[in-house]
N, C-alpha and C positions, 0 to 999 in steps of 0.2 A: 504494500500500500504506500501511497505517496501523500505526504502532508502538504496540503494546499495553503501555504503561507500567504500567497498573493492571489489565489483564485477567488473569483466572485462568490460571495456567500450571502444569501438573501436575508440579512438581518439589518440592513441599513435603513435610515429614515426614508420614508416614501414607499418602501416595499410593502406589499399586502400579503403577509404571511398567514396562511390558514393552518392551524394546528388541529388535527383530528385525533381524538383519543377515545378509548372505549368507555371508561368509567370516570365519574368525578373522583378526583385526587390523583389520577394518572398524570394530569398536566403538571402538578407540583412535583411529583416524584422524578419524572424522566425528562422534563423540558424546562426546568427552572431558569436555565441560562438564557432562554429566548422569550420567556413569558411577557416581559415588559415591552417587547417589541413586536408582538404578533398583532395582526389585524382582527382575527377572529379565532375563538377557541370553540371547536365543535365537539360536543360530548354526546356520544351515541346512546349509551344506556343509562336510564334512570332507575327503572324498576328492577326487581329481582324476583324470579319465580319462586324461590325458596323462602323468602322473607318479605311479606307484604308491607312491612313498616319502612323498608329501605327507600322507597320512592319519595315519601314525604320527608325523610331525613335528608335526602340528597336535594330535594327541591328547596328546603330551607337553607341548606348550605350554599347552594348556587345563588340564591337571592342575596345572601350576605357575603358573597365572595368578593375579595378586593378588586377583582377584574370582572365584576358581574356584567358590566356594560358591553364586554367583548364576547360573552358566552352565548352560544347557540345550543340549546338543549333539544336534541332530537327525540328525547323521551321514549326511547324504545325500551322494551323489557329484556334484560339478559336472561338466558336460559340457565341450564345446569351443565355448562361445558367444562368447567375447570376440572382438570385431572381425568377427563373422560377419554383423552387420546392415549395411544400407546407411546409413551415417551422414550421407551427403549429403542424404538424404530418408528418415529412419527411418519405417518402417511399424509402427504400434502394433497389438498383438494382445491377446487375452485373457490369453495367457501371458507377455507382455512385449513383445518386438519380433519381427518376421518375420526369420528367418535365411536367408542365401543358400544354405547347405549343407544338403541334406536330412537327412543323418545327424545333424548337430548339431541341427537343428530337432526331430527326433524325440526326442532325449535331453532337449532343452529343455522339450518338452511333458510328458515324464515327470516331470521335476523339479517343474514347477508342480503337477501332479496330486498328487505326494507331499506337497508343502507344504500343499496344500488339505486333505489328510486329517489331517495332524499338528498344524497350528497351532491349530485351535479349542480343543483340550483344553489346550494350553499357555497360551492367553490367557484361559482361565476365571479369574475373580478379579482380573484387571487392572482398573485405572481409566483407563488411557490407553496408547496404543501409539506408539512412536517407530520410524521405519524409514527406509530409503533414499528419496530423492526420485524423482519420475517420470522424470527425465532421467539417473539413474544416476551422480550425482556427476560424475566425469570421463568418463562414457560407457561404463559396463559393463552388458552385457546381463543378467547375473545380478542386479545391483542393481535394475534396472528390474523384473525378474520378481518379486523379493522384495517390492518396493514394491507391485506390483499385487495380489499374493496377500494380503499382510498388510493392505492397505487394505480389500480385500473382506471378509476375516474380521473385522476390527475393525468394519466397518459392520454385519455380521450380528449382532455382539454389542453393538451400540450403544455402541461405545467411540470416543472422540476419537482422531484420528491426527495426528501431527506429522512434518514433514520438515525436514531441514537444507537449506541453500542452497549447498552446495559444487557447483562446476561447473568446466568447462574449455572451451577454445575448441571442442573436438570436440562437446561436449554442448549448447552454447548454442542451436543451432537447435531442439532438442527442448525446452529450458527455455523458449524464447520462446512455445511453445504454452500454457504453464501460468501464467506469472507476468506480471501486468500489469493494466491497466484500473483501478487505484487503489483497489480495495475489499477487498484481502486484508490479513490481519493478521499481524504478525510480532513476535517477541521476540528479544532478545539475551541470551546467557548467557556469562560469562567461561569460556574454555577452561581445561583443566587439563593443561598440557604436561608437568608433572612425572609425573602418573599415566600419560599417554600414553607418555612415554619409558620409564617403568618396565615397562609392558606390552610395548612394542616390544623391550626388552632380552630378555624371556623368549622371544618369537618368534624373535629373532635367534639366541639360544643354541641353539635346536633346529632352525634352518634353515627356519623357517616364516614369516619376514617377507617380504611381497610388495611393499612399497612401496620407494621409493628411500631410500638410506642417509642423505642429508643433509637430510631433511625437517624443517621447523620449523613447529610448530603456529601457527595463527592466534591472535590475541588473544581473539577471540570466536567462538562459534558462533551462527548465526542460524537460527531455526526458524519455519516458516510452518504455519498450521493447515490440515489437509487435510480431506477429499480436495479436490484441485484439479481444476477442469473442463478437459478437453481443449479447446484452441483459445481458452482464456480470455484469453491474452496475445497472441494473434495480431495482428500489425500495431500493437503497442503496446510501450512500454518497461516498466521496472519500477523500483520504488523500494526494495524490500527489499534489504538488503546481500547481496552475492554474494561468497562466498569463492572467488575465481577462482584455480585452481591454476596453478602456473608451467608454461608449455608447454615449457620447455627440459628438463624432467625427464620421464622415462618410467618407469612402474612395471615391476618384474620380475614378469610375469604369473604365473609358476609358481615356487613356492619351490624354491630350489637349482638352478634352471635356469641353464645357462651363459649368460653375457651375451655377445652377438656382439661381435667385435672392433671393428666400426665404431661400435657404440653406446658401448663403453668409451672409444674415442678421442674421440667427440663429447662425452661427459661431461667428460673430462679437459680438453679445449680450452675448454669452457664455463667450467670452474672457473678456468682460467688467465686467461681474459679478464676474469672478474669480480674476481679477486684474492681473497686469503685472508680479507679483512675484509668482503666483500660477501655478505650472506646474502639479498638481495632475491629 
């Protein structure tokens, strides 16, 4: 990969950057470095099929969001896709990933179809699109679906598309299909942990924060220019910086969902082992 120190990167004044994310709080976690400079933040999913209280918690959070005037809420309902794919050998499809549960797969296909209908109108007038990466950051099937749909719509509109390089051990096998062979371009942008923390506080206040409580933002976000070709990185390494998430932490997949006792004990033991001053 090649670091584009002087290459055009669409975060300058006057650019109309559209950020397309799956869920409320994804914008703060993976895109803090560009949030203050985006034209529009398109959030695809508000409701959650497993927890009917989520939609209202997210609605209140978006209303009190520091960047509320830039947010477009598509108000779709997310299904039950998380961890429904075979991550030992993920099978990619037009809608995202193949899911092992038929009912989840049907809802997943409906979500993709709804996004394909709604996104073109929302991206009219944009100059570039930022969205999730093809491996879904830490390995979320919804993120991969949004990436695929947003990339296709951006291509139809002749818009450049950019992906961040957040990943986890779980998603690395899928990442390896896309990054490598030395001819991809990337740029680094300083993250904005203060803005990320401010946004997280709003989500927490309304019970809509889905990530772990002691998350600390990386110093930089790295972005690669898309679209990326499948199998481009097969049997090769990569040079672009990867923000590899701490495998000792697990996200709370559903807002306000009770955390199992075994998970709480595991987190507490992990913190005791690390000590109060260790934030690695």
